[in-house]
C-alpha positions as a printed Julia matrix, in Angstrom:
74×3 Matrix{Float64}:
 -10.25    2.46  -10.89
  -7.22    0.44  -10.46
  -9.09   -2.88  -11.92
 -10.38   -0.78  -15.03
  -7.36    1.63  -15.53
  -4.18   -0.62  -14.5
  -5.44   -4.02  -15.54
  -1.88   -5.37  -15.35
  -0.96   -4.44  -12.09
   1.33   -6.61  -10.13
   2.0    -4.81   -6.86
   0.45   -2.41   -5.02
   2.42   -0.73   -1.94
   0.83    1.49    0.13
   2.57    4.06    2.13
   0.5     6.16    4.96
   1.77    9.5     5.73
  -0.11   12.44    7.03
   2.18   15.19    5.59
   4.98   15.48    2.87
   8.16   14.43    3.79
  11.22   16.19    2.59
  12.89   13.6     0.49
  16.39   12.96    0.43
  18.75   10.32   -1.28
  18.81    7.95    1.5
  14.71    7.72    2.06
  13.96    3.82    1.42
  10.55    1.98    1.68
  10.95   -0.23    5.04
   8.62   -2.79    7.03
   6.66   -0.79    9.42
   7.88   -1.33   13.06
   4.28   -2.06   14.32
   1.11   -3.89   12.45
  -1.17   -1.21   10.97
  -4.11   -3.25   11.32
  -6.94   -0.37   10.66
  -5.06    0.35    7.18
  -4.69   -3.4     6.35
  -8.48   -3.8     7.13
  -9.46   -0.86    5.19
  -7.36   -2.58    1.96
  -9.04   -6.13    2.63
 -12.68   -4.41    2.76
 -12.0    -2.31   -0.48
 -10.65   -5.72   -2.16
 -13.76   -7.59   -1.07
 -16.13   -4.9    -2.62
 -14.27   -4.72   -6.1
 -14.22   -8.87   -5.88
 -17.98   -8.63   -5.36
 -18.34   -6.61   -8.39
 -15.97   -8.91  -10.5
 -15.39  -12.07   -9.08
 -12.58  -12.49  -11.98
 -10.64   -9.9   -10.79
  -6.79  -10.64  -10.03
  -5.91   -9.11   -6.71
  -2.5    -7.6    -7.12
  -0.02   -8.27   -4.3
  -0.36   -5.54   -2.15
   1.79   -4.74    1.49
   2.17   -1.77    3.72
   5.74   -0.01    3.94
   6.92    3.0     5.78
   9.2     5.63    4.71
  12.63    5.2     6.61
  16.01    6.42    6.03
  19.48    5.46    7.69
  18.27    6.68   11.1
  15.1     4.67   10.88
  11.33    5.81   10.26
  10.8     9.12    9.15
């Protein structure tokens, strides 16, 4: 869907979270403390599938971030 619905997408940020956090004014996106190898592998695999179907697709820059506040990761 990204390829067809957001053709000019420049960057995609994945924020893994199992539940809905309570948002506050001090929540920011931060670098994860540990590598998220499983999520990164899934994203890479999905990109490969799309590239097989459309070799000319320009893969947007992507990264994994986590929610954090002044006290650390939420």
